Jmol script that loads the backbone (N, CA, C; Angstrom):
load data "model"
ATOM      1  N   MET A   1      39.762 -71.434  -5.153  1.00  0.00           N
ATOM      2  CA  MET A   1      39.831 -72.313  -6.301  1.00  0.00           C
ATOM      3  C   MET A   1      40.752 -73.492  -5.977  1.00  0.00           C
ATOM      4  N   GLU A   2      40.247 -74.683  -6.187  1.00  0.00           N
ATOM      5  CA  GLU A   2      41.020 -75.902  -5.915  1.00  0.00           C
ATOM      6  C   GLU A   2      42.127 -76.078  -6.954  1.00  0.00           C
ATOM      7  N   PRO A   3      43.319 -76.505  -6.522  1.00  0.00           N
ATOM      8  CA  PRO A   3      44.360 -76.792  -7.510  1.00  0.00           C
ATOM      9  C   PRO A   3      43.979 -78.031  -8.326  1.00  0.00           C
ATOM     10  N   SER A   4      44.405 -78.035  -9.587  1.00  0.00           N
ATOM     11  CA  SER A   4      44.113 -79.170 -10.455  1.00  0.00           C
ATOM     12  C   SER A   4      44.986 -80.362 -10.074  1.00  0.00           C
ATOM     13  N   GLN A   5      44.611 -81.525 -10.588  1.00  0.00           N
ATOM     14  CA  GLN A   5      45.406 -82.736 -10.351  1.00  0.00           C
ATOM     15  C   GLN A   5      46.835 -82.517 -10.844  1.00  0.00           C
ATOM     16  N   LYS A   6      46.979 -81.858 -11.995  1.00  0.00           N
ATOM     17  CA  LYS A   6      48.306 -81.614 -12.557  1.00  0.00           C
ATOM     18  C   LYS A   6      49.119 -80.695 -11.637  1.00  0.00           C
ATOM     19  N   GLU A   7      48.485 -79.654 -11.089  1.00  0.00           N
ATOM     20  CA  GLU A   7      49.190 -78.735 -10.193  1.00  0.00           C
ATOM     21  C   GLU A   7      49.642 -79.432  -8.912  1.00  0.00           C
ATOM     22  N   VAL A   8      48.788 -80.286  -8.377  1.00  0.00           N
ATOM     23  CA  VAL A   8      49.124 -81.032  -7.165  1.00  0.00           C
ATOM     24  C   VAL A   8      50.288 -81.985  -7.445  1.00  0.00           C
ATOM     25  N   LEU A   9      50.213 -82.682  -8.571  1.00  0.00           N
ATOM     26  CA  LEU A   9      51.278 -83.621  -8.937  1.00  0.00           C
ATOM     27  C   LEU A   9      52.584 -82.878  -9.188  1.00  0.00           C
ATOM     28  N   TYR A  10      52.526 -81.741  -9.873  1.00  0.00           N
ATOM     29  CA  TYR A  10      53.722 -80.935 -10.135  1.00  0.00           C
ATOM     30  C   TYR A  10      54.390 -80.559  -8.808  1.00  0.00           C
ATOM     31  N   ALA A  11      53.590 -80.073  -7.853  1.00  0.00           N
ATOM     32  CA  ALA A  11      54.137 -79.667  -6.560  1.00  0.00           C
ATOM     33  C   ALA A  11      54.769 -80.861  -5.842  1.00  0.00           C
ATOM     34  N   LYS A  12      54.117 -82.019  -5.907  1.00  0.00           N
ATOM     35  CA  LYS A  12      54.646 -83.235  -5.275  1.00  0.00           C
ATOM     36  C   LYS A  12      55.987 -83.619  -5.889  1.00  0.00           C
ATOM     37  N   LEU A  13      56.035 -83.670  -7.226  1.00  0.00           N
ATOM     38  CA  LEU A  13      57.273 -84.051  -7.918  1.00  0.00           C
ATOM     39  C   LEU A  13      58.373 -83.025  -7.687  1.00  0.00           C
ATOM     40  N   ASN A  14      58.013 -81.761  -7.646  1.00  0.00           N
ATOM     41  CA  ASN A  14      59.002 -80.716  -7.396  1.00  0.00           C
ATOM     42  C   ASN A  14      59.669 -80.933  -6.038  1.00  0.00           C
ATOM     43  N   GLY A  15      58.882 -81.331  -5.055  1.00  0.00           N
ATOM     44  CA  GLY A  15      59.419 -81.598  -3.728  1.00  0.00           C
ATOM     45  C   GLY A  15      60.273 -82.849  -3.658  1.00  0.00           C
ATOM     46  N   GLU A  16      60.139 -83.731  -4.644  1.00  0.00           N
ATOM     47  CA  GLU A  16      60.899 -84.985  -4.670  1.00  0.00           C
ATOM     48  C   GLU A  16      62.125 -84.913  -5.578  1.00  0.00           C
ATOM     49  N   THR A  17      62.366 -83.765  -6.185  1.00  0.00           N
ATOM     50  CA  THR A  17      63.510 -83.586  -7.070  1.00  0.00           C
ATOM     51  C   THR A  17      64.782 -83.491  -6.230  1.00  0.00           C
ATOM     52  N   ALA A  18      65.840 -84.158  -6.697  1.00  0.00           N
ATOM     53  CA  ALA A  18      67.090 -84.165  -5.931  1.00  0.00           C
ATOM     54  C   ALA A  18      68.286 -84.148  -6.878  1.00  0.00           C
ATOM     55  N   ARG A  19      69.419 -83.764  -6.322  1.00  0.00           N
ATOM     56  CA  ARG A  19      70.683 -83.839  -7.068  1.00  0.00           C
ATOM     57  C   ARG A  19      71.235 -85.245  -6.933  1.00  0.00           C
ATOM     58  N   LEU A  20      71.646 -85.823  -8.055  1.00  0.00           N
ATOM     59  CA  LEU A  20      72.271 -87.148  -8.055  1.00  0.00           C
ATOM     60  C   LEU A  20      73.588 -87.084  -8.806  1.00  0.00           C
ATOM     61  N   HIS A  21      74.558 -87.809  -8.315  1.00  0.00           N
ATOM     62  CA  HIS A  21      75.823 -87.967  -9.035  1.00  0.00           C
ATOM     63  C   HIS A  21      75.695 -89.189  -9.941  1.00  0.00           C
ATOM     64  N   TRP A  22      76.506 -89.221 -10.974  1.00  0.00           N
ATOM     65  CA  TRP A  22      76.460 -90.324 -11.925  1.00  0.00           C
ATOM     66  C   TRP A  22      76.523 -91.679 -11.227  1.00  0.00           C
ATOM     67  N   GLN A  23      77.372 -91.810 -10.198  1.00  0.00           N
ATOM     68  CA  GLN A  23      77.498 -93.087  -9.492  1.00  0.00           C
ATOM     69  C   GLN A  23      76.143 -93.546  -8.943  1.00  0.00           C
ATOM     70  N   GLU A  24      75.339 -92.612  -8.471  1.00  0.00           N
ATOM     71  CA  GLU A  24      74.027 -92.948  -7.911  1.00  0.00           C
ATOM     72  C   GLU A  24      73.006 -93.283  -8.995  1.00  0.00           C
ATOM     73  N   LEU A  25      73.251 -92.799 -10.193  1.00  0.00           N
ATOM     74  CA  LEU A  25      72.320 -92.993 -11.301  1.00  0.00           C
ATOM     75  C   LEU A  25      72.610 -94.268 -12.098  1.00  0.00           C
ATOM     76  N   GLN A  26      73.815 -94.800 -11.974  1.00  0.00           N
ATOM     77  CA  GLN A  26      74.241 -95.941 -12.783  1.00  0.00           C
ATOM     78  C   GLN A  26      73.300 -97.138 -12.690  1.00  0.00           C
ATOM     79  N   ARG A  27      72.843 -97.471 -11.501  1.00  0.00           N
ATOM     80  CA  ARG A  27      71.983 -98.653 -11.371  1.00  0.00           C
ATOM     81  C   ARG A  27      70.661 -98.452 -12.099  1.00  0.00           C
ATOM     82  N   HIS A  28      70.159 -97.224 -12.122  1.00  0.00           N
ATOM     83  CA  HIS A  28      68.919 -96.942 -12.851  1.00  0.00           C
ATOM     84  C   HIS A  28      69.158 -97.022 -14.355  1.00  0.00           C
ATOM     85  N   PHE A  29      70.335 -96.524 -14.780  1.00  0.00           N
ATOM     86  CA  PHE A  29      70.696 -96.640 -16.194  1.00  0.00           C
ATOM     87  C   PHE A  29      70.766 -98.110 -16.598  1.00  0.00           C
ATOM     88  N   ALA A  30      71.362 -98.930 -15.755  1.00  0.00           N
ATOM     89  CA  ALA A  30      71.490-100.368 -16.047  1.00  0.00           C
ATOM     90  C   ALA A  30      70.123-101.029 -16.195  1.00  0.00           C
ATOM     91  N   ARG A  31      69.112-100.517 -15.511  1.00  0.00           N
ATOM     92  CA  ARG A  31      67.753-101.049 -15.620  1.00  0.00           C
ATOM     93  C   ARG A  31      67.023-100.513 -16.851  1.00  0.00           C
ATOM     94  N   GLY A  32      67.633 -99.520 -17.535  1.00  0.00           N
ATOM     95  CA  GLY A  32      67.022 -98.964 -18.741  1.00  0.00           C
ATOM     96  C   GLY A  32      65.895 -97.989 -18.485  1.00  0.00           C
ATOM     97  N   VAL A  33      65.907 -97.320 -17.324  1.00  0.00           N
ATOM     98  CA  VAL A  33      64.785 -96.450 -16.973  1.00  0.00           C
ATOM     99  C   VAL A  33      65.154 -94.962 -16.902  1.00  0.00           C
ATOM    100  N   VAL A  34      66.357 -94.606 -17.373  1.00  0.00           N
ATOM    101  CA  VAL A  34      66.773 -93.200 -17.305  1.00  0.00           C
ATOM    102  C   VAL A  34      66.342 -92.469 -18.578  1.00  0.00           C
ATOM    103  N   ILE A  35      65.644 -91.367 -18.371  1.00  0.00           N
ATOM    104  CA  ILE A  35      65.202 -90.499 -19.463  1.00  0.00           C
ATOM    105  C   ILE A  35      65.926 -89.168 -19.291  1.00  0.00           C
ATOM    106  N   LYS A  36      66.647 -88.737 -20.335  1.00  0.00           N
ATOM    107  CA  LYS A  36      67.350 -87.456 -20.232  1.00  0.00           C
ATOM    108  C   LYS A  36      66.463 -86.356 -20.813  1.00  0.00           C
ATOM    109  N   VAL A  37      66.489 -85.232 -20.131  1.00  0.00           N
ATOM    110  CA  VAL A  37      65.689 -84.068 -20.501  1.00  0.00           C
ATOM    111  C   VAL A  37      66.669 -82.942 -20.822  1.00  0.00           C
ATOM    112  N   GLU A  38      66.533 -82.361 -21.994  1.00  0.00           N
ATOM    113  CA  GLU A  38      67.457 -81.317 -22.434  1.00  0.00           C
ATOM    114  C   GLU A  38      67.337 -80.068 -21.561  1.00  0.00           C
ATOM    115  N   PRO A  39      68.459 -79.354 -21.394  1.00  0.00           N
ATOM    116  CA  PRO A  39      68.421 -78.080 -20.666  1.00  0.00           C
ATOM    117  C   PRO A  39      67.417 -77.145 -21.356  1.00  0.00           C
ATOM    118  N   GLY A  40      66.815 -76.305 -20.578  1.00  0.00           N
ATOM    119  CA  GLY A  40      65.835 -75.380 -21.131  1.00  0.00           C
ATOM    120  C   GLY A  40      64.407 -75.860 -20.924  1.00  0.00           C
ATOM    121  N   LEU A  41      64.230 -77.168 -20.787  1.00  0.00           N
ATOM    122  CA  LEU A  41      62.912 -77.698 -20.455  1.00  0.00           C
ATOM    123  C   LEU A  41      62.766 -77.729 -18.943  1.00  0.00           C
ATOM    124  N   ASP A  42      61.550 -77.630 -18.474  1.00  0.00           N
ATOM    125  CA  ASP A  42      61.254 -77.731 -17.048  1.00  0.00           C
ATOM    126  C   ASP A  42      61.195 -79.223 -16.700  1.00  0.00           C
ATOM    127  N   LEU A  43      62.208 -79.701 -15.996  1.00  0.00           N
ATOM    128  CA  LEU A  43      62.312 -81.118 -15.650  1.00  0.00           C
ATOM    129  C   LEU A  43      61.053 -81.614 -14.943  1.00  0.00           C
ATOM    130  N   VAL A  44      60.544 -80.845 -14.012  1.00  0.00           N
ATOM    131  CA  VAL A  44      59.376 -81.269 -13.237  1.00  0.00           C
ATOM    132  C   VAL A  44      58.132 -81.290 -14.125  1.00  0.00           C
ATOM    133  N   GLU A  45      58.018 -80.348 -15.052  1.00  0.00           N
ATOM    134  CA  GLU A  45      56.885 -80.344 -15.986  1.00  0.00           C
ATOM    135  C   GLU A  45      56.915 -81.602 -16.852  1.00  0.00           C
ATOM    136  N   VAL A  46      58.089 -81.970 -17.339  1.00  0.00           N
ATOM    137  CA  VAL A  46      58.219 -83.185 -18.152  1.00  0.00           C
ATOM    138  C   VAL A  46      57.881 -84.414 -17.315  1.00  0.00           C
ATOM    139  N   ALA A  47      58.363 -84.460 -16.086  1.00  0.00           N
ATOM    140  CA  ALA A  47      58.053 -85.590 -15.194  1.00  0.00           C
ATOM    141  C   ALA A  47      56.552 -85.665 -14.949  1.00  0.00           C
ATOM    142  N   THR A  48      55.908 -84.529 -14.806  1.00  0.00           N
ATOM    143  CA  THR A  48      54.453 -84.494 -14.612  1.00  0.00           C
ATOM    144  C   THR A  48      53.746 -85.077 -15.834  1.00  0.00           C
ATOM    145  N   GLN A  49      54.224 -84.724 -17.020  1.00  0.00           N
ATOM    146  CA  GLN A  49      53.642 -85.274 -18.249  1.00  0.00           C
ATOM    147  C   GLN A  49      53.815 -86.790 -18.304  1.00  0.00           C
ATOM    148  N   PHE A  50      54.972 -87.287 -17.889  1.00  0.00           N
ATOM    149  CA  PHE A  50      55.196 -88.739 -17.853  1.00  0.00           C
ATOM    150  C   PHE A  50      54.258 -89.392 -16.840  1.00  0.00           C
ATOM    151  N   ALA A  51      54.151 -88.799 -15.657  1.00  0.00           N
ATOM    152  CA  ALA A  51      53.315 -89.378 -14.608  1.00  0.00           C
ATOM    153  C   ALA A  51      51.841 -89.400 -15.007  1.00  0.00           C
ATOM    154  N   LEU A  52      51.415 -88.396 -15.778  1.00  0.00           N
ATOM    155  CA  LEU A  52      50.025 -88.328 -16.235  1.00  0.00           C
ATOM    156  C   LEU A  52      49.814 -89.048 -17.562  1.00  0.00           C
ATOM    157  N   ASP A  53      50.891 -89.631 -18.100  1.00  0.00           N
ATOM    158  CA  ASP A  53      50.846 -90.343 -19.382  1.00  0.00           C
ATOM    159  C   ASP A  53      50.287 -89.452 -20.495  1.00  0.00           C
ATOM    160  N   ASP A  54      50.806 -88.221 -20.554  1.00  0.00           N
ATOM    161  CA  ASP A  54      50.405 -87.248 -21.575  1.00  0.00           C
ATOM    162  C   ASP A  54      51.140 -87.572 -22.877  1.00  0.00           C
ATOM    163  N   LYS A  55      50.592 -88.525 -23.609  1.00  0.00           N
ATOM    164  CA  LYS A  55      51.250 -89.046 -24.819  1.00  0.00           C
ATOM    165  C   LYS A  55      51.529 -87.958 -25.850  1.00  0.00           C
ATOM    166  N   GLN A  56      50.626 -87.016 -26.007  1.00  0.00           N
ATOM    167  CA  GLN A  56      50.803 -85.964 -27.011  1.00  0.00           C
ATOM    168  C   GLN A  56      52.024 -85.099 -26.685  1.00  0.00           C
ATOM    169  N   ALA A  57      52.123 -84.629 -25.455  1.00  0.00           N
ATOM    170  CA  ALA A  57      53.258 -83.790 -25.064  1.00  0.00           C
ATOM    171  C   ALA A  57      54.565 -84.572 -25.134  1.00  0.00           C
ATOM    172  N   ILE A  58      54.544 -85.792 -24.628  1.00  0.00           N
ATOM    173  CA  ILE A  58      55.761 -86.609 -24.601  1.00  0.00           C
ATOM    174  C   ILE A  58      56.237 -86.935 -26.011  1.00  0.00           C
ATOM    175  N   SER A  59      55.330 -87.329 -26.896  1.00  0.00           N
ATOM    176  CA  SER A  59      55.748 -87.685 -28.257  1.00  0.00           C
ATOM    177  C   SER A  59      56.303 -86.475 -28.993  1.00  0.00           C
ATOM    178  N   GLY A  60      55.742 -85.294 -28.745  1.00  0.00           N
ATOM    179  CA  GLY A  60      56.282 -84.082 -29.365  1.00  0.00           C
ATOM    180  C   GLY A  60      57.707 -83.814 -28.924  1.00  0.00           C
ATOM    181  N   GLN A  61      57.974 -84.008 -27.628  1.00  0.00           N
ATOM    182  CA  GLN A  61      59.320 -83.789 -27.104  1.00  0.00           C
ATOM    183  C   GLN A  61      60.288 -84.863 -27.591  1.00  0.00           C
ATOM    184  N   LEU A  62      59.818 -86.101 -27.667  1.00  0.00           N
ATOM    185  CA  LEU A  62      60.660 -87.183 -28.193  1.00  0.00           C
ATOM    186  C   LEU A  62      61.023 -86.908 -29.648  1.00  0.00           C
ATOM    187  N   ASN A  63      60.032 -86.547 -30.443  1.00  0.00           N
ATOM    188  CA  ASN A  63      60.271 -86.278 -31.866  1.00  0.00           C
ATOM    189  C   ASN A  63      61.195 -85.090 -32.082  1.00  0.00           C
ATOM    190  N   ALA A  64      61.146 -84.109 -31.177  1.00  0.00           N
ATOM    191  CA  ALA A  64      62.012 -82.930 -31.283  1.00  0.00           C
ATOM    192  C   ALA A  64      63.406 -83.190 -30.714  1.00  0.00           C
ATOM    193  N   GLY A  65      63.624 -84.363 -30.116  1.00  0.00           N
ATOM    194  CA  GLY A  65      64.921 -84.684 -29.531  1.00  0.00           C
ATOM    195  C   GLY A  65      65.182 -83.980 -28.206  1.00  0.00           C
ATOM    196  N   LEU A  66      64.124 -83.469 -27.573  1.00  0.00           N
ATOM    197  CA  LEU A  66      64.279 -82.764 -26.304  1.00  0.00           C
ATOM    198  C   LEU A  66      64.248 -83.707 -25.107  1.00  0.00           C
ATOM    199  N   VAL A  67      63.679 -84.879 -25.319  1.00  0.00           N
ATOM    200  CA  VAL A  67      63.569 -85.914 -24.297  1.00  0.00           C
ATOM    201  C   VAL A  67      63.939 -87.228 -24.980  1.00  0.00           C
ATOM    202  N   ALA A  68      64.770 -88.041 -24.326  1.00  0.00           N
ATOM    203  CA  ALA A  68      65.183 -89.314 -24.923  1.00  0.00           C
ATOM    204  C   ALA A  68      65.626 -90.277 -23.840  1.00  0.00           C
ATOM    205  N   GLN A  69      65.504 -91.561 -24.148  1.00  0.00           N
ATOM    206  CA  GLN A  69      66.051 -92.560 -23.232  1.00  0.00           C
ATOM    207  C   GLN A  69      67.564 -92.438 -23.289  1.00  0.00           C
ATOM    208  N   ALA A  70      68.203 -92.482 -22.135  1.00  0.00           N
ATOM    209  CA  ALA A  70      69.658 -92.356 -22.072  1.00  0.00           C
ATOM    210  C   ALA A  70      70.316 -93.514 -22.820  1.00  0.00           C
ATOM    211  N   SER A  71      71.343 -93.190 -23.584  1.00  0.00           N
ATOM    212  CA  SER A  71      72.047 -94.182 -24.402  1.00  0.00           C
ATOM    213  C   SER A  71      73.362 -94.591 -23.747  1.00  0.00           C
ATOM    214  N   THR A  72      73.966 -95.614 -24.301  1.00  0.00           N
ATOM    215  CA  THR A  72      75.287 -96.046 -23.840  1.00  0.00           C
ATOM    216  C   THR A  72      76.291 -94.912 -24.011  1.00  0.00           C
ATOM    217  N   GLU A  73      76.176 -94.170 -25.113  1.00  0.00           N
ATOM    218  CA  GLU A  73      77.083 -93.032 -25.343  1.00  0.00           C
ATOM    219  C   GLU A  73      76.912 -91.975 -24.252  1.00  0.00           C
ATOM    220  N   ASP A  74      75.670 -91.741 -23.843  1.00  0.00           N
ATOM    221  CA  ASP A  74      75.431 -90.799 -22.740  1.00  0.00           C
ATOM    222  C   ASP A  74      76.137 -91.292 -21.485  1.00  0.00           C
ATOM    223  N   ALA A  75      75.969 -92.579 -21.177  1.00  0.00           N
ATOM    224  CA  ALA A  75      76.562 -93.147 -19.959  1.00  0.00           C
ATOM    225  C   ALA A  75      78.082 -93.020 -19.978  1.00  0.00           C
ATOM    226  N   ILE A  76      78.690 -93.277 -21.116  1.00  0.00           N
ATOM    227  CA  ILE A  76      80.158 -93.162 -21.220  1.00  0.00           C
ATOM    228  C   ILE A  76      80.591 -91.724 -20.958  1.00  0.00           C
ATOM    229  N   ALA A  77      79.895 -90.778 -21.588  1.00  0.00           N
ATOM    230  CA  ALA A  77      80.241 -89.361 -21.406  1.00  0.00           C
ATOM    231  C   ALA A  77      80.015 -88.922 -19.961  1.00  0.00           C
ATOM    232  N   TRP A  78      78.899 -89.344 -19.368  1.00  0.00           N
ATOM    233  CA  TRP A  78      78.606 -88.970 -17.978  1.00  0.00           C
ATOM    234  C   TRP A  78      79.659 -89.543 -17.036  1.00  0.00           C
ATOM    235  N   ASN A  79      80.082 -90.768 -17.299  1.00  0.00           N
ATOM    236  CA  ASN A  79      81.102 -91.395 -16.464  1.00  0.00           C
ATOM    237  C   ASN A  79      82.425 -90.645 -16.583  1.00  0.00           C
ATOM    238  N   GLU A  80      82.797 -90.278 -17.804  1.00  0.00           N
ATOM    239  CA  GLU A  80      84.073 -89.580 -18.020  1.00  0.00           C
ATOM    240  C   GLU A  80      84.123 -88.252 -17.287  1.00  0.00           C
ATOM    241  N   ARG A  81      83.020 -87.539 -17.275  1.00  0.00           N
ATOM    242  CA  ARG A  81      83.038 -86.221 -16.621  1.00  0.00           C
ATOM    243  C   ARG A  81      82.408 -86.242 -15.234  1.00  0.00           C
ATOM    244  N   GLN A  82      82.035 -87.468 -14.747  1.00  0.00           N
ATOM    245  CA  GLN A  82      81.434 -87.601 -13.420  1.00  0.00           C
ATOM    246  C   GLN A  82      80.309 -86.572 -13.248  1.00  0.00           C
ATOM    247  N   ALA A  83      79.355 -86.665 -14.142  1.00  0.00           N
ATOM    248  CA  ALA A  83      78.252 -85.715 -14.226  1.00  0.00           C
ATOM    249  C   ALA A  83      77.387 -85.711 -12.959  1.00  0.00           C
ATOM    250  N   VAL A  84      76.741 -84.568 -12.757  1.00  0.00           N
ATOM    251  CA  VAL A  84      75.790 -84.380 -11.666  1.00  0.00           C
ATOM    252  C   VAL A  84      74.474 -83.951 -12.321  1.00  0.00           C
ATOM    253  N   PHE A  85      73.354 -84.407 -11.757  1.00  0.00           N
ATOM    254  CA  PHE A  85      72.051 -84.201 -12.370  1.00  0.00           C
ATOM    255  C   PHE A  85      71.028 -83.711 -11.359  1.00  0.00           C
ATOM    256  N   TRP A  86      69.987 -83.064 -11.890  1.00  0.00           N
ATOM    257  CA  TRP A  86      68.733 -82.936 -11.172  1.00  0.00           C
ATOM    258  C   TRP A  86      67.941 -84.143 -11.617  1.00  0.00           C
ATOM    259  N   ALA A  87      67.318 -84.829 -10.700  1.00  0.00           N
ATOM    260  CA  ALA A  87      66.587 -86.047 -11.030  1.00  0.00           C
ATOM    261  C   ALA A  87      65.264 -86.092 -10.281  1.00  0.00           C
ATOM    262  N   VAL A  88      64.297 -86.742 -10.931  1.00  0.00           N
ATOM    263  CA  VAL A  88      62.989 -86.945 -10.314  1.00  0.00           C
ATOM    264  C   VAL A  88      62.411 -88.238 -10.869  1.00  0.00           C
ATOM    265  N   VAL A  89      61.706 -88.973 -10.022  1.00  0.00           N
ATOM    266  CA  VAL A  89      61.117 -90.238 -10.426  1.00  0.00           C
ATOM    267  C   VAL A  89      59.657 -90.022 -10.816  1.00  0.00           C
ATOM    268  N   ALA A  90      59.320 -90.479 -12.024  1.00  0.00           N
ATOM    269  CA  ALA A  90      57.930 -90.600 -12.475  1.00  0.00           C
ATOM    270  C   ALA A  90      57.829 -92.068 -12.867  1.00  0.00           C
ATOM    271  N   ALA A  91      57.592 -92.911 -11.861  1.00  0.00           N
ATOM    272  CA  ALA A  91      57.687 -94.365 -12.006  1.00  0.00           C
ATOM    273  C   ALA A  91      57.031 -94.859 -13.292  1.00  0.00           C
ATOM    274  N   PRO A  92      57.712 -95.729 -14.006  1.00  0.00           N
ATOM    275  CA  PRO A  92      58.965 -96.403 -13.653  1.00  0.00           C
ATOM    276  C   PRO A  92      60.216 -95.626 -14.062  1.00  0.00           C
ATOM    277  N   TRP A  93      60.031 -94.431 -14.583  1.00  0.00           N
ATOM    278  CA  TRP A  93      61.144 -93.677 -15.165  1.00  0.00           C
ATOM    279  C   TRP A  93      61.859 -92.814 -14.135  1.00  0.00           C
ATOM    280  N   VAL A  94      63.171 -92.604 -14.377  1.00  0.00           N
ATOM    281  CA  VAL A  94      63.960 -91.632 -13.639  1.00  0.00           C
ATOM    282  C   VAL A  94      64.366 -90.580 -14.658  1.00  0.00           C
ATOM    283  N   LEU A  95      63.796 -89.389 -14.532  1.00  0.00           N
ATOM    284  CA  LEU A  95      64.087 -88.310 -15.465  1.00  0.00           C
ATOM    285  C   LEU A  95      65.229 -87.484 -14.914  1.00  0.00           C
ATOM    286  N   VAL A  96      66.194 -87.167 -15.779  1.00  0.00           N
ATOM    287  CA  VAL A  96      67.385 -86.444 -15.343  1.00  0.00           C
ATOM    288  C   VAL A  96      67.687 -85.286 -16.278  1.00  0.00           C
ATOM    289  N   GLN A  97      68.288 -84.276 -15.699  1.00  0.00           N
ATOM    290  CA  GLN A  97      68.768 -83.131 -16.456  1.00  0.00           C
ATOM    291  C   GLN A  97      70.156 -82.825 -15.904  1.00  0.00           C
ATOM    292  N   GLU A  98      71.154 -82.904 -16.760  1.00  0.00           N
ATOM    293  CA  GLU A  98      72.523 -82.693 -16.296  1.00  0.00           C
ATOM    294  C   GLU A  98      72.717 -81.255 -15.845  1.00  0.00           C
ATOM    295  N   ILE A  99      73.418 -81.102 -14.746  1.00  0.00           N
ATOM    296  CA  ILE A  99      73.789 -79.783 -14.233  1.00  0.00           C
ATOM    297  C   ILE A  99      75.148 -79.452 -14.848  1.00  0.00           C
ATOM    298  N   PRO A 100      75.229 -78.380 -15.624  1.00  0.00           N
ATOM    299  CA  PRO A 100      76.521 -78.063 -16.245  1.00  0.00           C
ATOM    300  C   PRO A 100      77.612 -77.839 -15.198  1.00  0.00           C
ATOM    301  N   ALA A 101      78.792 -78.360 -15.492  1.00  0.00           N
ATOM    302  CA  ALA A 101      79.937 -78.149 -14.601  1.00  0.00           C
ATOM    303  C   ALA A 101      80.364 -76.694 -14.705  1.00  0.00           C
ATOM    304  N   PRO A 102      80.851 -76.122 -13.612  1.00  0.00           N
ATOM    305  CA  PRO A 102      81.345 -74.743 -13.680  1.00  0.00           C
ATOM    306  C   PRO A 102      82.465 -74.625 -14.711  1.00  0.00           C
ATOM    307  N   ALA A 103      82.526 -73.506 -15.384  1.00  0.00           N
ATOM    308  CA  ALA A 103      83.558 -73.281 -16.407  1.00  0.00           C
ATOM    309  C   ALA A 103      84.940 -73.498 -15.806  1.00  0.00           C
ATOM    310  N   GLY A 104      85.772 -74.233 -16.530  1.00  0.00           N
ATOM    311  CA  GLY A 104      87.143 -74.468 -16.098  1.00  0.00           C
ATOM    312  C   GLY A 104      87.322 -75.588 -15.115  1.00  0.00           C
ATOM    313  N   SER A 105      86.231 -76.244 -14.725  1.00  0.00           N
ATOM    314  CA  SER A 105      86.378 -77.335 -13.752  1.00  0.00           C
ATOM    315  C   SER A 105      86.812 -78.612 -14.464  1.00  0.00           C
ATOM    316  N   GLN A 106      87.474 -79.455 -13.736  1.00  0.00           N
ATOM    317  CA  GLN A 106      87.966 -80.722 -14.254  1.00  0.00           C
ATOM    318  C   GLN A 106      87.214 -81.862 -13.580  1.00  0.00           C
ATOM    319  N   PRO A 107      86.991 -82.971 -14.311  1.00  0.00           N
ATOM    320  CA  PRO A 107      86.349 -84.107 -13.658  1.00  0.00           C
ATOM    321  C   PRO A 107      87.193 -84.637 -12.516  1.00  0.00           C
ATOM    322  N   VAL A 108      86.525 -85.170 -11.527  1.00  0.00           N
ATOM    323  CA  VAL A 108      87.214 -85.765 -10.385  1.00  0.00           C
ATOM    324  C   VAL A 108      87.696 -87.152 -10.797  1.00  0.00           C
ATOM    325  N   PRO A 109      88.984 -87.474 -10.620  1.00  0.00           N
ATOM    326  CA  PRO A 109      89.451 -88.807 -10.991  1.00  0.00           C
ATOM    327  C   PRO A 109      88.776 -89.881 -10.151  1.00  0.00           C
ATOM    328  N   SER A 110      88.541 -91.042 -10.761  1.00  0.00           N
ATOM    329  CA  SER A 110      87.898 -92.164 -10.048  1.00  0.00           C
ATOM    330  C   SER A 110      88.888 -92.844  -9.142  1.00  0.00           C
TER     331      SER A 110
END
end "model"
wireframe off; spacefill off
backbone 0.3
color backbone group
């Protein structure tokens, strides 16, 4: 059985997922292309929906507050704690999911 277009795209995007530090993400945020994905969602599945322009799935997640364009408040908070993310590109968007810091860890001073 041949894999579907969605399965092939999912596998491709999964292979392109990487860890990024806030410093590496800042330029994408400045361009207005960062989409934050809430924990609990499959980042690669959401990226696949964006890449396939699945308006129904995306609008449901947007309306539920599970997916949103990153805000200035997000950027300030990420900068303060020097956040680290899983990230994947579904052009033109960069979808990110913050990796929680280990309990008791402190942000690294700039």
